[in-house]
C-alpha positions in Angstrom: 0.0 0.0 0.0 1.1 3.3 1.0 -0.7 6.4 0.5 -2.2 5.2 3.8 -0.4 3.3 6.5 0.1 -0.3 5.4 -3.3 -2.0 5.2 -5.4 1.0 5.9 -6.4 1.4 2.2 -9.6 -0.5 3.2 -10.7 2.7 5.0 -10.9 4.7 1.8 -14.4 5.4 0.5 -16.0 6.5 -2.8 -18.0 9.7 -2.4 -19.5 12.8 -4.1 -18.5 16.4 -3.6 -18.7 17.8 -0.1 -20.4 21.1 0.6 -18.4 23.9 2.1 -17.7 23.3 5.8 -16.4 26.8 6.8 -17.7 29.8 5.0 -15.6 33.0 4.9 -17.8 35.9 6.1 -18.1 39.2 4.1 -16.2 41.0 6.8 -13.3 38.5 6.6 -13.3 38.7 2.8 -12.9 42.4 3.1 -9.9 42.0 5.3 -8.3 39.4 3.2 -8.6 39.1 -0.6 -8.2 35.6 -1.9 -5.6 35.0 -4.6 -8.0 32.9 -6.7 -11.6 33.4 -7.6 -12.8 29.9 -7.1 -12.9 27.4 -4.2 -9.6 25.7 -3.3 -10.2 22.0 -3.9 -8.8 19.5 -1.4 -8.4 15.7 -2.0 -11.0 14.2 0.3 -9.1 11.2 1.5 -11.6 9.5 3.7 -9.7 8.5 6.8 -9.4 10.3 10.1 -5.9 11.9 9.9 -6.4 13.2 6.3 -9.9 14.5 7.2 -8.4 16.3 10.2 -5.6 18.0 8.2 -8.1 19.0 5.5 -10.3 20.6 8.2 -7.4 22.6 9.8 -6.0 23.8 6.4 -9.5 24.7 5.1 -10.3 26.7 8.2 -7.1 28.7 8.0 -7.5 29.3 4.3 -11.1 30.5 4.7 -10.8 32.5 7.9 -7.3 33.8 7.5 -7.0 34.3 3.7 -10.7 35.0 2.8 -11.0 32.1 0.4 -13.6 29.5 -0.2 -12.7 25.8 -0.1 -14.2 22.5 -1.0 -13.2 18.8 -0.9 -13.8 16.0 -3.3 -14.0 12.6 -1.6 -12.8 9.5 -3.4 -10.3 6.7 -3.6 -6.5 7.3 -3.7 -5.7 6.8 -7.4 -8.6 8.9 -8.8 -7.8 11.7 -6.5 -4.1 11.7 -7.3 -4.9 11.5 -11.0 -7.3 14.4 -10.4 -4.4 16.4 -8.8 -2.3 15.9 -11.9 -5.2 17.1 -14.1 -5.9 20.1 -12.0 -9.3 18.9 -10.6 -7.6 18.8 -7.2 -5.5 21.6 -5.8 -4.2 20.2 -2.5 -3.4 16.8 -1.1 -2.6 17.0 2.6 -1.2 13.5 3.0 1.2 11.9 0.5 3.1 8.9 1.9 6.4 9.7 0.2 8.2 6.4 0.9 5.6 4.4 -1.0 3.7 7.0 -3.1 1.2 5.7 -5.7 2.3 5.5 -9.4 -0.4 8.0 -10.3 1.4 10.7 -8.3 4.8 9.7 -9.6 3.6 10.1 -13.2 2.1 13.5 -12.5 5.2 14.6 -10.7 7.4 13.5 -13.6 5.1 15.4 -16.0 5.5 18.5 -13.8 1.8 18.9 -13.0 2.1 18.3 -9.2 4.7 18.9 -6.6 5.4 18.0 -2.9 5.9 21.3 -1.2 6.4 20.5 2.5 6.5 17.8 5.2 3.3 17.3 7.1 4.9 14.9 9.5 8.0 12.8 9.3 7.5 10.3 12.1 4.6 8.1 10.9 5.0 4.8 12.7 4.1 1.1 12.1 5.1 -1.9 14.1 4.3 -4.5 16.7 3.1 -3.1 20.0 2.1 -4.0 23.6 0.4 -1.7 26.1 3.0 0.1 28.2 1.7 -1.3 31.4 2.8 -4.8 30.2 6.4 -3.6 30.6 6.2 -0.7 33.0 3.1 -1.4 35.0 0.6 1.2 36.1 0.7 2.3 39.7 -2.5 4.4 39.5 -4.4 1.3 38.3 -2.6 -1.1 40.6 -1.1 -3.0 37.7 2.3 -4.6 38.3 4.8 -5.0 35.3 4.0 -8.2 33.6 7.1 -8.5 31.3 9.6 -5.9 32.5 12.4 -7.5 30.3 10.3 -7.5 27.1 12.0 -5.3 24.6 12.3 -7.0 21.2 10.4 -9.4 19.0 13.2 -11.9 19.8 11.9 -12.0 23.4 8.5 -13.1 22.4 9.0 -16.9 22.6 9.4 -16.4 26.4 6.0 -14.8 26.7 3.6 -17.1 24.9 1.7 -17.7 28.2 1.4 -14.0 28.9 -0.2 -13.4 25.5 -2.0 -16.8 25.6 -4.6 -17.5 22.9 -7.8 -18.7 24.7 -8.7 -20.7 21.7 -5.3 -22.4 21.3 -3.9 -22.9 24.8 -0.1 -23.2 24.8 0.2 -20.6 22.1 0.4 -16.8 22.3 -1.9 -14.7 20.1 -0.6 -12.0 17.7 -3.3 -9.6 16.5 -2.5 -9.1 12.8 -4.3 -6.9 10.3 -7.5 -8.1 8.6 -7.0 -10.4 5.6 -6.5 -8.5 2.4 -4.5 -5.6 3.9 -0.9 -5.3 2.9 0.3 -5.4 6.5 -1.4 -8.7 7.0 0.8 -10.4 4.5 3.9 -8.6 5.8 3.2 -9.6 9.4 2.4 -13.2 8.4 5.8 -13.4 6.7 7.4 -11.7 9.7 6.0 -14.4 12.0 7.7 -17.0 9.9 11.0 -15.1 9.6 11.2 -14.6 13.3 10.4 -18.3 14.0 7.1 -17.4 15.8 4.6 -19.1 13.6 4.7 -22.2 15.7 4.4 -20.4 19.1 1.9 -17.7 18.2 -1.4 -17.9 16.4 -1.8 -15.5 13.5 -5.1 -13.9 14.5 -6.7 -11.8 11.8 -9.7 -9.7 13.0 -12.5 -9.3 10.4 -12.2 -5.5 10.1 -10.0 -2.6 11.1 -12.6 -1.6 13.7 -12.5 -5.1 15.2 -8.7 -4.8 15.6 -8.9 -1.4 17.3 -11.8 -2.6 19.5 -9.6 -5.5 20.7 -6.8 -3.2 21.6 -9.2 -0.8 23.4 -10.8 -3.6 25.3 -7.4 -5.0 26.5 -6.2 -1.5 27.6 -9.4 -0.7 29.5 -9.2 -4.1 31.3 -5.5 -3.9 32.0 -4.9 -7.1 30.1 -1.9 -8.0 27.9 -2.2 -7.9 24.2 0.4 -8.2 21.3 -0.7 -6.4 18.2 0.3 -4.6 15.0 -0.8 -1.0 14.6 0.2 2.3 13.0 0.1 6.0 13.7 -1.1 8.6 13.7 -4.4 7.1 14.8 -6.7 7.6 17.7 -5.6 4.2 19.1 -2.0 5.5 19.4 -3.3 8.8 20.9 -5.6 7.2 23.4 -3.5 4.3 24.7 0.2 4.4 25.8 1.9 1.6 23.8 5.5 0.4 23.4 6.8 -0.6 20.0 8.9 -3.8 20.2 12.4 -3.6 18.7 13.1 -5.3 15.3 16.1 -5.4 13.1 16.7 -2.0 11.5 14.7 -1.2 8.4 16.1 -2.7 5.2 14.2 -1.9 2.0 15.4 -5.0 0.1 14.3 -7.3 2.9 11.1 -5.4 3.4 10.1 -5.6 -0.2 10.6 -9.4 -0.2 8.4 -9.6 2.9 5.7 -7.7 1.0 5.8 -10.0 -2.1 6.5 -13.1 -0.1 9.6 -14.0 -2.2 11.8 -14.5 0.8 10.6 -15.0 4.4 14.0 -16.1 5.8 14.7 -12.6 7.1 12.6 -9.8 8.5 13.1 -6.1 9.2 11.3 -3.2 10.9 8.6 -1.2 9.1 10.0 2.0 7.6 9.3 5.3 9.4 7.4 7.2 6.8 7.5 10.8 5.8 4.1 12.3 4.9 4.1 15.4 2.7 1.7 18.0 1.4 1.3 18.1 -2.4 -0.3 20.6 -4.8 -1.1 21.0 -8.4 1.6 23.2 -10.0 -0.9 25.6 -11.7 -2.5 26.2 -8.3 1.0 26.8 -6.9 1.7 29.5 -9.5 -1.7 31.2 -9.1 -1.7 31.1 -5.3 1.8 31.8 -3.9 0.6 32.9 -0.5 -1.6 29.8 0.0 1.3 27.7 -1.2 3.7 29.3 1.3 1.2 28.5 4.1 0.8 24.9 2.9 4.6 24.4 2.6 4.9 25.6 6.2 2.2 23.2 7.5 4.0 20.8 9.8 2.7 18.5 12.6 3.9 15.2 14.1 2.5 11.7 14.4 2.1 12.2 18.2 0.2 15.5 17.8 -2.1 14.2 15.2 -2.8 11.0 17.3 -3.7 13.3 20.2 -6.2 15.2 18.1 -7.7 11.9 16.7 -8.0 10.7 20.3 -9.9 13.9 21.1 -12.2 13.2 18.2 -12.8 9.6 19.5 -13.3 10.6 23.1 -15.6 13.5 22.4 -17.4 12.1 19.4 -16.3 15.1 17.4 -16.2 15.5 13.7 -12.9 16.6 12.0 -14.2 20.2 11.8 -14.7 20.2 15.6 -11.3 18.7 16.2 -9.8 21.4 13.9 -11.3 24.2 15.9 -10.1 22.5 19.1 -6.6 22.3 17.6 -6.6 25.9 16.5 -7.7 27.1 20.0 -5.4 24.9 22.0 -2.3 24.7 19.8 -1.8 28.3 18.7 1.9 28.0 19.3 2.1 25.4 16.6 0.0 26.7 13.7 0.6 30.4 14.2 4.2 29.8 12.9 2.8 28.6 9.6 1.2 32.0 8.5 1.9 35.7 8.6 0.9 37.6 11.8 -2.2 39.2 10.1 -3.5 35.9 8.9 -3.0 34.3 12.3 -4.8 37.2 14.0 -7.9 36.8 11.7 -8.0 33.1 12.5 -7.7 33.8 16.2 -10.5 36.4 16.0 -12.8 33.9 14.2 -12.3 31.5 17.1 
């Protein structure tokens, strides 16, 4: 995969045009004259982190720059193709280390460009709740495996992560079948010599996987699982990523295609960029400068997604919460007058 975290492509959805979420008022438009005379069109990648980034950027562009915005939902390839054709102006999440061919072709043709790094610490791996290793005094939980650091330690802990349906084996919570990460993790189990001591448990859906992780954390029970960030799961629950051999692209590519399962390696730490159509870039240099300055982190985005999950908020509500609570972060992205208009609108 990777425009999304490995395996998360199943979260993409086909849709039709979204109505405007934040309308620039006449007073704001008088204070800030937009560089273009049409709505700025965003790629409506339909998963939480991209929706959050869209909402933040759209709010700033509307309230700070006096522009209108819109978003076109859809699947990855059509949206990237649309960016190359000029139907899409802005893509807030491009997974640079494994970008789709549609973007590569448009980039080679000079019709799109990556202009800045949204976050450079996207994470994937095998995790356990932090209380498994460190305990949790407030909850009265003693450390269960204080020496657990690496996947190489897992053979010693089959009883701790015991599979109730197959006693004597531990349970590893993999991705749902059909996700890229499911195949990678299955081949990792073989490469690490764990396929005989751990069951390869594949939840039926991504929601079922996150529900299992949430349930174990709430009950203070051990669980061994694959996950990625930024996500609300990573924001809501303190987890420890187990050590693996340092990332090696050649080995990892063979894990993905299954051509060699004798060796394994860690997932890459991905860099996620902001991309724009080059015609838009030329016609809207001020907006392009803002978008090139847009920079967050996996931890920060996970925190905002956890807020969405806890409060039952939509991305627009999380965006306003972010803009109110994290002014020291976003005010650096824009000129002082733009920042002031955004603050006044809040």
